[in-house]
C-alpha positions in Angstrom: 69.1 105.8 112.0 65.9 103.7 112.0 63.2 105.1 109.7 60.1 106.5 111.3 56.9 104.5 110.8 54.4 105.9 108.3 51.5 107.7 109.8 47.9 107.3 108.6 48.0 110.6 106.6 51.3 109.5 105.1 49.8 106.3 103.8 46.7 108.1 102.7 48.7 110.5 100.7 50.7 107.7 99.0 47.5 105.9 98.0 45.8 109.1 96.9 48.7 110.2 94.6 48.8 106.7 93.1 45.1 106.8 92.2 45.4 110.4 90.9 48.2 109.5 88.6 46.0 106.7 87.1 43.0 109.0 86.6 44.4 112.3 85.3 47.2 113.5 83.0 50.3 115.2 84.4 49.2 118.7 83.3 45.9 120.1 82.2 47.3 121.6 79.0 50.6 121.9 77.0 50.3 125.6 77.8 50.4 124.9 81.6 53.1 126.6 83.6 54.2 123.1 84.8 54.7 124.4 88.3 52.2 121.9 89.9 50.8 118.7 88.4 47.1 117.7 88.3 47.7 114.7 90.6 49.3 117.0 93.2 46.2 119.2 93.0 43.9 116.2 93.3 45.6 115.0 96.5 45.8 118.4 98.1 42.0 118.8 97.6 41.5 115.3 99.1 43.5 116.3 102.1 41.5 119.4 102.5 38.2 117.5 102.6 39.7 114.7 104.7 40.9 117.2 107.3 37.6 119.2 107.1 39.5 122.5 106.8 39.9 125.5 104.6 42.5 126.0 101.8 44.6 128.3 104.0 44.2 125.9 107.0 45.5 123.0 105.0 48.5 124.9 103.5 49.4 126.2 107.0 49.5 122.6 108.3 51.5 121.4 105.3 54.3 123.9 106.2 55.0 121.6 109.2 54.6 118.4 107.2 57.8 117.9 105.1 57.2 114.1 104.7 53.8 114.7 103.1 55.3 117.4 100.8 58.0 114.9 99.9 55.5 112.2 98.9 53.7 114.8 96.7 57.0 116.1 95.2 56.2 119.6 96.3 59.3 121.8 96.6 57.0 124.7 97.5 53.3 124.9 98.3 50.7 126.5 96.0 48.6 129.4 97.1 45.1 129.0 98.4 43.8 130.7 95.2 45.7 128.2 93.0 44.0 125.3 94.8 40.6 127.0 94.5 41.1 127.4 90.8 42.1 123.7 90.5 38.9 122.7 92.3 36.9 124.7 89.8 38.7 123.2 86.9 38.5 119.5 87.8 35.2 118.2 86.5 32.8 115.9 88.4 33.6 113.2 85.8 37.2 113.2 87.0 36.2 112.8 90.6 33.8 109.9 89.7 36.7 108.1 87.9 38.9 108.4 91.0 36.0 107.3 93.3 35.6 104.2 91.1 39.3 103.5 91.3 39.3 104.0 95.1 36.7 101.2 95.5 39.1 98.8 93.8 41.4 99.2 96.8 39.0 97.1 98.8 37.8 93.5 98.5 34.1 94.2 97.6 31.6 91.3 97.3 28.8 92.7 95.2 26.2 92.8 98.1 25.3 96.5 97.8 23.0 98.7 99.9 21.4 101.9 98.8 20.4 104.6 101.2 20.0 108.4 101.3 20.9 111.0 103.9 20.9 114.8 104.2 23.9 117.1 104.3 23.6 120.8 105.3 24.6 123.4 102.7 25.8 125.8 105.4 28.0 125.6 108.5 25.9 128.1 110.5 25.5 126.9 114.1 22.3 125.1 115.1 21.8 127.6 117.9 22.0 130.5 115.5 19.6 129.0 112.9 17.1 128.1 115.6 17.3 131.6 117.2 17.0 133.4 113.9 14.3 131.0 112.7 16.3 130.1 109.6 16.0 126.9 107.6 19.1 125.4 106.0 18.3 123.7 102.7 19.9 120.3 102.6 21.5 118.2 99.9 20.0 114.8 99.4 22.9 112.3 99.0 22.2 108.7 98.0 25.1 106.2 98.3 25.7 102.8 96.8 27.7 101.0 99.5 29.4 97.6 99.3 28.3 96.0 102.6 31.3 93.8 103.1 33.9 96.5 103.4 31.7 99.7 103.6 33.2 101.0 100.3 31.2 103.8 98.5 30.8 102.6 94.9 28.8 105.6 93.6 26.7 108.5 94.8 23.9 110.7 93.6 23.5 114.3 94.9 20.4 116.5 94.4 19.1 119.8 95.8 15.5 118.8 95.1 13.1 116.5 97.0 13.3 113.8 94.3 11.9 110.5 95.6 14.2 107.6 96.3 12.6 105.5 93.6 13.5 108.1 91.0 17.2 108.2 92.0 18.0 104.5 92.3 17.7 103.7 88.5 20.5 105.9 87.5 22.8 104.4 90.1 22.0 100.9 89.0 22.5 101.7 85.3 25.9 103.2 86.1 27.2 100.3 88.2 25.7 96.9 87.0 29.1 95.2 87.0 29.6 96.1 90.7 26.3 94.9 92.0 25.1 91.3 92.4 22.5 91.9 95.1 20.8 95.3 95.7 19.5 95.9 99.2 17.0 98.7 99.8 14.3 99.8 102.3 10.6 100.5 101.5 11.5 103.8 99.9 12.9 101.9 96.9 9.8 99.7 96.6 9.1 100.2 92.9 8.6 97.6 90.2 10.6 99.7 87.7 13.6 99.4 90.0 13.2 95.6 90.4 12.7 95.2 86.6 15.8 97.3 85.8 17.9 95.4 88.3 16.9 92.0 86.9 17.6 93.2 83.3 21.2 94.0 84.5 21.5 90.6 86.3 21.2 92.2 89.7 19.0 90.5 92.4 16.8 93.1 94.1 16.3 92.5 97.8 13.9 95.4 98.5 11.2 95.5 101.1 7.6 96.0 100.0 5.3 98.6 101.4 2.7 96.6 103.2 -0.7 97.5 101.7 -2.0 93.9 101.5 -1.4 90.5 103.3 0.5 89.5 100.2 3.0 92.3 100.7 3.5 91.2 104.3 4.0 87.6 103.2 6.7 88.7 100.6 8.5 90.6 103.3 8.4 87.7 105.7 10.1 85.5 103.1 13.1 87.9 102.7 16.5 86.6 103.8 16.7 88.6 107.0 20.4 88.0 107.5 21.3 89.2 104.0 18.8 92.1 104.2 20.2 93.1 107.6 23.4 94.0 105.9 21.6 97.1 104.5 22.4 98.8 107.8 26.0 99.2 106.6 24.8 101.9 104.3 23.5 103.9 107.2 26.8 103.3 109.0 28.7 104.8 106.1 26.4 107.9 106.0 27.1 108.4 109.7 30.9 107.9 109.2 31.1 110.5 106.5 29.4 113.1 108.6 31.4 112.3 111.7 34.8 112.3 109.9 34.4 114.9 107.2 31.6 117.0 108.5 27.8 117.1 108.2 27.9 120.2 106.1 29.6 121.2 102.9 31.9 124.3 102.8 31.4 125.2 99.1 28.8 127.8 98.2 27.9 126.7 94.6 25.9 123.5 94.1 28.3 122.0 91.6 31.2 122.5 94.0 29.1 120.9 96.7 28.6 117.8 94.6 32.3 117.5 94.0 33.1 118.1 97.7 30.9 115.2 98.7 32.4 112.9 96.0 35.9 113.7 97.4 34.6 112.8 100.9 33.5 109.4 99.6 36.7 108.6 97.8 38.7 109.7 100.9 36.5 107.4 103.0 37.4 104.5 100.6 41.2 105.2 100.8 40.9 105.5 104.6 39.1 102.1 104.7 41.9 100.5 102.7 44.7 101.6 105.1 
């Protein structure tokens, strides 16, 4: 009998389990029950975010997906509470490592855009919030995006109204080897950012706020074709919201940060398929 072709989710699961095995040990402790492995937990959490569903919703779908269970080596499915506890246990540092590994699946070129967007911290309907005169506090998510392949290299998430110019330095410091040219809009017009970029051998291509004719002249001399690639950062922000949801399901801020990181690494794996 001819083998069935692999679906998108099948190939996604194969790549995700490969990355997870590179990033985490098989078990969290020698005292673990050894019923499920950490890589299995990682991939199940990725699938949950990718499908924009709940723990129970994911497990219900997996009952009818024997090929996916086979890729993961799951003889039986964990409970929703087991997955929830695994999500609590896996630190943000682990998800950052997997995000970095996921970017290596794509042929990046070092031309990197930086841009921020807002994600709702609740999934209450717009109609309800407007009628009840409620305000949903947003998370500010700043992405570093390789403009050639739209891969997310890193992200910064905050619940505060921190200015763009205060966020960019930490992203540059963490990723100097991945950035050759940094593209940013006027929100990142800060001499400290430019100085830091040059110290790390990164060429800053950031528009100036036009307070004087000199600033206008500097902007006119920008390489417009190269600077125009900055729009890819906005495209990635839009894609994340469209595919994985414009809101986060988690209630705690630290879980929300992890959830957004998982969405970014899922995006990278999807781009590599």
